[in-house]
C-alpha positions in Angstrom: 125.0 17.2 107.8 127.0 18.5 110.8 126.7 17.3 114.4 125.8 20.0 116.9 125.9 20.3 120.7 124.8 22.9 123.2 127.0 24.2 126.0 125.5 23.2 129.4 127.2 26.3 130.9 125.2 29.5 130.9 127.8 32.0 129.9 127.4 35.7 130.6 126.3 37.7 127.6 126.1 34.5 125.5 123.7 32.1 127.3 123.9 28.5 126.2 125.7 28.5 122.8 125.1 25.9 120.1 128.3 24.6 118.5 129.0 22.8 115.3 131.3 20.0 116.5 133.2 19.9 113.2 134.0 23.6 113.1 137.0 23.6 115.3 135.7 26.4 117.4 137.9 27.9 120.1 134.9 28.4 122.3 133.8 24.7 122.2 133.3 23.5 125.8 135.1 20.4 127.1 133.1 17.2 126.4 131.6 17.1 130.0 129.8 20.4 129.3 128.6 19.4 125.8 124.9 18.3 125.4 124.7 16.5 122.0 121.6 17.6 120.1 122.2 15.6 117.0 122.8 16.1 113.3 121.0 19.1 111.7 120.9 20.5 108.2 121.4 24.1 109.3 121.9 26.4 112.3 118.3 27.3 112.5 117.2 23.7 113.0 120.0 23.1 115.5 119.1 26.2 117.6 115.4 25.2 117.5 116.4 21.8 119.0 118.6 23.4 121.6 115.6 25.5 122.7 114.0 22.3 123.9 116.7 22.3 126.6 117.6 26.0 127.1 115.3 28.8 126.1 118.2 31.2 125.8 120.2 29.0 123.4 121.8 30.8 120.4 124.3 30.0 117.6 127.9 30.4 118.4 129.1 33.2 116.3 132.7 31.8 116.3 131.5 28.5 114.8 129.3 30.2 112.2 132.3 32.3 111.0 134.6 29.3 110.9 132.1 27.2 108.9 131.3 30.1 106.5 135.0 30.6 105.8 135.5 26.9 104.8 
């Protein structure tokens, strides 16, 4: 089960993105801007948890592509 975080930065067009910390994403924020949201079995569950902090949270498309390609 991967560990996820949500970006504390509200990025234009993307909002607060949820990242898989194991995906090696190029958009992963520096640790200061990462809000850990725990281990989750899938993206849907991780985004649901992120919505507790940021209503505009969404899955990072870059992370999802990297994980799917693995």
